[in-house]
N, C-alpha and C positions, 0 to 999 in steps of 0.2 A: 504494500500500500504506500502511495506517495505521501510524503510528509506535508502537513498543512502549510499552505503558502497564502498569506493574506497581505502581500506586499502592496496590492492595489486597493486596499480597503478605503483609503481616503477618497479615491476617485469614485468608488461605488457610493459612498456617502454623498458626495457632491452630485452624482447622477440622481440620487433620491431627493436631494434638496431642490434641484432644478425642476424635477417633476412636480414636487410639492408647490413650487412657486407658480407653475403653469395652471391658471384658473380657467382654461377653456371649458365652458359648460357643456359642450356636446350639443346634440339636437335640441331644439326648443320643445318645451312640454306640450303635448297634444291636448289643449284645453277646449277645443271645439268638438262637441259630442258627435255631430254628424260627419265631420271630416275624419275623426278617429275611427268611427264605425266603417266608413268606406275604405280607409287605408287598411284596416285589419282584414276585411273580407277579401281584399285584393291579394293578400299574401298567405292565406291559410294553407294553400297547397305546398308551401315551402317548409312546413313543419312536419316532423315525423309523426306517425300514428301515436307514439307515446306522448309527445308534447301536445298534440291535438287533444288527447284524452285528459291529461292532468293539468293543462294550463290554458291553452287557447280557447277551446270550446266553453269551459266553465266561466272564463272571464267575459267572453262575448255574451253568454247567457245572462250573466249578472248585469252587464250594461243594458241589455234588452229589458231586463226585469225592472230596473230603476228608471230607465228612460232618460231623456235629456234633463228633465226637471230634477230627478234624483242625482244625476251626474253633477249638475251645477250646485245642488245643495251640499254634496260632499265637499266640493271645493270651497264653498262659502263658509262652511263650518270649520274649515282648517286653512284659514287664509295665510297663516305662517308656513304652511306646507311642511309640518313636522310630524303629522299623524296620518289619519286615514286618507287625506287628500294626496299627500306625498306618496303613500303606498299605492294608491290607485294609478297615479301617473307613472310611478316606477314600473309597475306591471305592464302598463301600456308601452312604455319605452322599451322594456325588455323584449316584448313581442314585435314591436315595430322595427327595432334595430336588427333583430335576426331576419325578419321577413323582408326588410328593405336593404339588407346587407350593408349596414353602416359598419365601417372599419372591418370589412369581412374577414380578413386574415387574422387580425388580432382578436375579434370577437369569437371566431371559431376556435382559436387557440385557448382563449379564456374558458370557453365551454368545455373543451377537452380536459383541461386541468381539473376543473370542478368535477366533471363526471368521473375522472380517474380516481380522485381522492375519495369520493363517495363509494365507488366500486371497491376500493381497497379495504374498506371495513365491512361493507354490507353484503358483498357477493357470497354466494353459497360456497365457492371455492375457498375463500378465506376463512369461513366460519365452520370448518370441519370440526365436529364435536360440539358445536354451539348451535342452538336452534335458530331459525330465521328470526329477523327482527319482529317484534310484536306489531309494529306499525310500518307500513310501506313508506320508504323514503327514497324518492327518485331524485336524480341530480337536479340542482336548481337551474332556473333561468339565469342568464347573466346580462349585464348591461354596463355601459360606460356613461357616467354623469356625476352630478353633485360633487365637484372637486373640493369644495369647502368641507364636506363631510368625510372625505377620504374613503377607504374601503369600508363597506358595511354590508350587513345581511338583514333582510326581512325573513325571519324563519317561517316555516310552513304553518305554524299556529297563528301567524299574523295574516299570511296571504289567503288563508281559508276564508277570511272575511269576504273575499271576492270569488270564492268557489275553487281556488287553486289547491292542488295537493303537493306543490313544490315551493321551495324557498326562492328568493331573488337575491342575487349577489351583485354588488356594485363595485366598480373600480373607477377612479377619476379618468376622464378621457386622455389625459397626458400619459397614462400608463399603457395606452395603446401604441405609443411611440417611443417612450423612454421610461426610466425608473425601474430598472431590472429588479431591484431588491423588493419591490412591491409584490412580485410574482411568487417567491417562496412564502410570503406572508399569506397567500391564498390557502396554504395548508392549514393555517389557523382559522381563517374565515369559513372554510368549507368542510373541514374535518371534525368540527366540534359540535355546534349548537344542535342541529337537527339530529346528528348521530347520537348525541347523549339522550335525546328524547325518543329514539327509535325503539329502545327496549324499555318497557314499563318498569319504572323504579330505579333505572340505572343512575340517573342524575343524583337522586337522593343517596344511593349507595356509595357513589364516588365521594360525595360531600361528607358522608358519615365516616368513610374510611380515612379521609384527610383529617377531619376533626379529631378522631380517636388517636391517630398516629401522633399528631402534634401535642395532644394532651398528655401523652405518656412521658414527655420530656419537660421538666420544670422550666427550662430556659425558653421553650417555644410554646408552652401552653397558652400564654397570653395572646398568641397570634392565631389560635385555632379558629376563632370566629371570623377574623379578617380573611383568611384563605378560603374557608368553607363558604362564606357568603359570596365569593367571587369564583365559584367552582366552574361555571360555564366558560369563562374566559381562561381560567387557569388550565382546565382540562383540554381546552382547544389548543393551547400552546403545546401541550404534551402530545396530543393526537397528531398535530402537524409534524412534529419531529419524528414520531414513530413512522409516519408515512413518507417523509422526505429526507430523513437523515440529518446530518449536521448542517446541511445547507439551510434548513429552516431555522436553525439556531443562530448561526452567524449572520444569516440574512436578517433576522429580527433585530439584531444589534445595529447593523448598518441602516436598515430602514427607519428605525426610531430616531437614530442620530440625525439622519437626513431630514425627516419630518420636523423634528424639534427645531432644527436650524431654519427651515422654511417658515416656521411660525414665529421667528424672532428670538428664539432661545439659543443657548449654546448647543453645539453639535455633540451633545452628550445624552446619556440615559438619565432620565429624571429620577431623583431620589425621594420625591414627595408623592405619596399616594393619598389623595383626598378621600374622605369618607364617602362622598357621593359618587366616586368613580367606580364603575363595576369591574374595572380591570385592576389587577395588582400593579404596583408601581413599576416603572420600567426596570429599575435596578434589580428588583427581586425576580422579574421575568428573565433577566439575563442570567441570574444564578439558577433559576428553574431550568432554563435551556441547557446550561452546562451540565446540570445534574441528570437531565433526561438523556442527553447525548452519551453520557458516561455509561448508561444502562443499555445502549444499543449493542447489537450482536455482531459487530464487525471489528476487525483487528485494530483499526485506528481510532476507535471510539475515545479512548483515554487521551490521546493526543489532541483531538478536536475539542474535547471537553475542557482541557487545559487552556486552549486558545480562547474559547468563548468566555471562560471564567476570568482569564487574564484581561480581556478587553472590558468585561464588566467592571472589574476592580479599578480600571483606569478612571472610571467615572464616579467613583465613590465620593460622597460628601455626607452631610448629616442626613440620615434616613428617618423619615416620619411616615408611618403607615396609619391612616385614619386618625391622625393627630397624636399618635404615640411615637416617641423617639425610640428607635431600635438600633442596636449596635450592628455593625457589618457582620460580625461573627454569627449573631443570632439570625439575621436576615438570611445569610447563606445557609445556615443549618436548617432553618425552617423550609427553605426552598428544596433542599435535598430530601427532607422527610416527605414533603408534599409530592415530589416527583416519584419517589419510591412507592408511596402508597397508591398513586394513580396507576403506575405501570404494573405493579406486582400483586396487588390485592385481588384474590378471587372474588368475583361478583356474582351474587345469586341470579341476577337477571341474565348473566352470560353462562348459566349452567356451571358456576364456580370456576370459570376460566378468567384469567387476568387479561387486561387490555393489551399488555405486552406480548401475550401469546398469539393474539389474533393478528397483530400487525407489528412489524419490527423492521429494522434496516440491517442487512447482513453483508458479509464479504462479497457475495455475488452482486448485490446492488451497487456497492462501492466500485467493484470492478467494471460494471457497465458504465457508470458515470465517468470513470477515468478513460475508458475506450471511446466514449462519446465525445470527449473533448476534441479529438482530432476532427470529427465531423462538424463541430461547432466553430472551430477556428480556421477551417479550410473549406474549400468547395467540395471536398471528398464526400461521397455518400456514406451512410452508416454501414458498418461492417456487415457482410452478408449473413453472418451467423447470429446477428443480434436482433433484427426487426421484431421477431415474435416475442422477444423477452423485454423489449423497451417499452416503458410506459411514460406518461406525461410527467410523473414525479421524477423519473430519471432525467428527463430532458431539462426540466427547470433546475434540478440540483446540479446538473453538469454545467449549465449556463452560469449559475451562481458561482460555483467553484472556479470556473474559468475566468470570470470577471474579477475575482479576487486576486488572481495571480499577477505577478510582475509583468508589465507591458501589455496588459489585456486591452483590446479595442472593444469597449463596452457597447457602443452603438451597433457595431457589426455583429457582436455576439447576440444582442437582443433580437435583431432581425433574423438571424439564422435560427435562433430558438423558435421564433414564431413560425418560420417556414416548416420546421420539423413537427411542431405541434399541430399545425393545420393539416399536414399529411395524415397524422394519427386521427384527427377529428374526422376527416373525410372518409376514413375507413372504419369508424366506430359504428357498430350496428344500431346503437340507440338513436342515432341521428339519421338512420336510413329508412327504407320503405316498410320494414317489418316492425311489429310491435315487440320490442326487446326492452326489458327493464334494466338489465345489467349485463354488460359484455362479459363480465367475469363468470356468469352462470353458463356461458356457452363453452363447455369444456368436455373433452373426450376422456373417459376413464378407460385406459387401455389395459388389457390383460398381460401384454408382453411388450417390453421396450427393447428393440434390437440395438446392440452396440457390440463392438469387437474388442476383446481384451487379449492382448498379446501375452506371451509367457513372461516377458519382462515386466508387464504391468500386473501380473496375477496377484502379488501381495496386496496391491491396492484395489483389487477388484471390487471389494465391498464398498469402498468409498466411491468408485466410479459408478456403481449401480445406484447408490444413494443420490449422487449428483444428477444422473440421468432421470431418476424418478422425480426429483424436485424441480427439474427444468422442463416441465410439461409445456408443450407448445401452445396449448389453447388457454391455459389458466390465466387468471388475473395476475397479480404480483407474485412471481415465483418465490419472492422472499417470504410470503405468507404460506405458501404451499408446503413448506417444510414442517409446519405445525401438525402434530399428530393428535 
């Protein structure tokens, strides 16, 4: 495994800062009822059967039900566009942008990343030994807009107000063109909130495990409520790293530094966590990322955890969490306990399996990322033996790691990443003409795997057989397929 190289971190932070300064609002909101209805009906055929069923048709039916007067009433009751009105317009934007092909390459790439991250935790292939989710969770719709609000999600329990069965995820329009470090942050936005709600009781069980673990240590017991009350955001950070490896951890540090600089603060992780903020403070999220990476199942996990922890420590100042001053040692220790509880605690809602068993980052994933680097930094195609094993998480991770290395050309990497993601999107059956809920469910279970073992290789025959069994061609993330 290559040693961590973050020589270009400052340039990645600057790229994130410039993207944060770009306040391009994207397409104007569709506030004319009849115009919106006409535009929607003109693009229905461009949606797959899945998204017609779970998003397009229910939204149009709701518009028809409330009529023009109801549509205008929703907007008038939310003139600040922070609640139901914003949600209605965001759903409309998500449908129109896909149907009218706004930023087609970037939007398709965005949709592929989101679909891949959902598939990674919810597909039957990844949940061997674990029952299917209690609630159906299909990959969200995606859109570009609302730059002042940054990345955000309307979870499915909000969008059901308008009949949808999927969430809506937003990125600022600038991130269709630049701001590479926002893309590994999608692992947080799309791997957490709805997935935590997909299994009945899971959110409460994760929160309870975190609270109990912190209360067992006198030095961290006072933070049990702080972390448990922010479990949606906390667990989403952990899920993202389990799905995308160390790129999601170091990417979080770079992204937050860049955004903080864009909003007039120092380019550092914030050490203050206000009581009203549902997110943990930046500084403890850095420590949480390091602790989670340390638990990943690849050889370089410790090295990358040290790098992320070292970068977090560079931004240390007085830490206040919900008004309480906390020492750096206690903040770090609490994050380590929280991460371990989320990753390793068997959950009743998951048939007593731990989240780290269902999804993890392994040597095979890291190897794919390193081999992808050549395809991202040159015009060379992906290696012929890799396409069936590469997923969007690998592509975003490879682009992130490549951008961090000395001499990286970030704009070129960004465009190359979009090119590769769009190719995956165009081949993904959930966006095609058949009704497919998760690509990871389309997998062959083969009775025999042919491979040749020479006499020289015979002592390692068992390892070769295991590698062949785990590298099944049709499964979702082969990193999860090794779970027994």
